[in-house]
N, C-alpha and C positions, 0 to 999 in steps of 0.2 A: 420931402418933395416928391411928387409923383411925376414920372417921366412919361411923355407922350410917345405913342408907338410910331416908330419911323421905319425900320426895316428889320430883317431877321438877324443881322449881325450886331453885336454889342459895340458901343463906342469906346474908343481908346483902349482896346484890348480887354474890355470887361466882358464877362460871360453872364448869361441870364440863369438865375437860380430861383427856386421856389422853396419856401419853408411852409410846411403844413404843420399845424400845432393843435393840440387838444388841451384846453384849459380845464382846470378842476371845476366840477359843478358846485363846489362849496362857495364859489365866488358869486356874489349877488349880481343880478343883471345890470344894475346901475354902475357896477365897478368893472365890468368887462371892457368897456372902452378904455379905461385907465390901464388895464393889463395889455391891451393891444398897443397903446401908446408906448408902453415899456418895451415891447418887442420891437416896435419901429425905432425906438431910441437906440436899442442895441445895434440894429442894422445901420442906422445913420452914423453912430460912433465909429463904425468900421468902414466908413466912406463908401456906402452903397448908394445906388440911385433906385428909389422905389418905382416900380413899374405898374403894378396893379394889385388888387387885394380883394378878398371876400371877408366881410365882417363875420366873426364867429356866431354860430347858431347852436343852440342846445340840441344834442343828438343822443339817442339811446345807442349804446355800444353793443356790438355783437357778442362780446365777451368781457368779463370783468378784468380791469387793468389795475395794477398795484404800483404805487410809488412810495419810496421811503423819504419822508420829510423829517429831517433831524434824526430822532431815534424811533419815530413812530412810522409804521407801515400803514398806508391808507389804501383802500380799495375803492374803485370807481366803476359804476355801470352806465354812466352817462358823462357827457362833458361838452364844452363849447368848442366846436371845430371851426377853424378858419385857416386862411392861407394868405401869403404875401409873396408876390414875385418881385425880384429885384436884380439889378446888375451889380456885380462886384468882381474884384480880382480874386482869383482862386486862393491867393495867400491869406485873404481875410476870413476864409471859411472856418479855420481852426478856432479863431477868437470868437466868431459868432456861435459856433457849436458849444464852446465852453460856457459862454454867457447864457445861452438858452438852457443848457443843462442845469445851471446853478439857479435858475428861476424856479422857485418853489410852487408857483401857480401852474406851471406847464407840466401836465401829466406825461405827455409824449410829444415828440416832434420828429419830423423827417425833413431833411434838407437835400434837394436833388437839383441837378442841372435840368433845365427845361427849355421849352420853346415859347414864343410869344403868344401863340394861339392856345386858349384854354378850351379843352374838349370836355363837355359835361360827362360825368360818370353816372351810369344808371346801375342801380343795384339789381342783382339777379333775383328773379322771383323764386319762390319755393318749388314751383312746378318744373319738372324736367321735360325735355323733349321726349324722352322715353316713356313718360307718363301719358302722352297724347294718344288718342285713339287713332288707329291706322285708317287712312282714307284711300280708297281705290282711285285709280286714274279716271275711271268712268264717272265717279262721283264728282271729281274736280271739274271735268268737262261740263257738267250740268249745273254747276254752281253759278248763281247770278253774278254778273260783273257790273260794277258801278258804272253808270253812264257818264258821270263827271270825273275828270282826272283829279287825283288827290295830290296836293302839294306836300313838299317836305315839311313845311310849317304845320300843316294839319296832322301829319303823321306824328311829328314830335309832340304836338299838343295831346294827341290821344295816348301816346306812351306815358307822358307826364301824368295824365289823369289815371291811367291804370296803375302806375307806380304809387300814386298818392293813396290809393285804396289799400 
């Protein structure tokens, strides 16, 4: 059950949490939905109220991660990353963590207390501010200024386009 957004406080003493998870890339794309259903099932068995989610997408990892499944150690350089926000009593977290840890398809997960508003995370570019060429104050004064005001949406779109490159 997905709960509609109402206010910033949880209902009936419940707190808002988010679980971010990385599924193994060995799972075929048609079985990812089943794995997500399994994670939701774990949450629902612990009497949580689902709030929002992002379906996992295959991502290239910054570094190789390893997980021992049975007696074999597997290494991963990519995985399906997704998240689910939910309301729960803090007493349910230990059971949720144990069940997620036991799931062999989850390479890693993180469980945190969160807020209702999701803020997009932008990856840092490889360029550093120190790599930029210095610009004098006189040069800045003579730079052309856009005649039309730029909206926040236009700025966000340009940032997304730059990040996609």
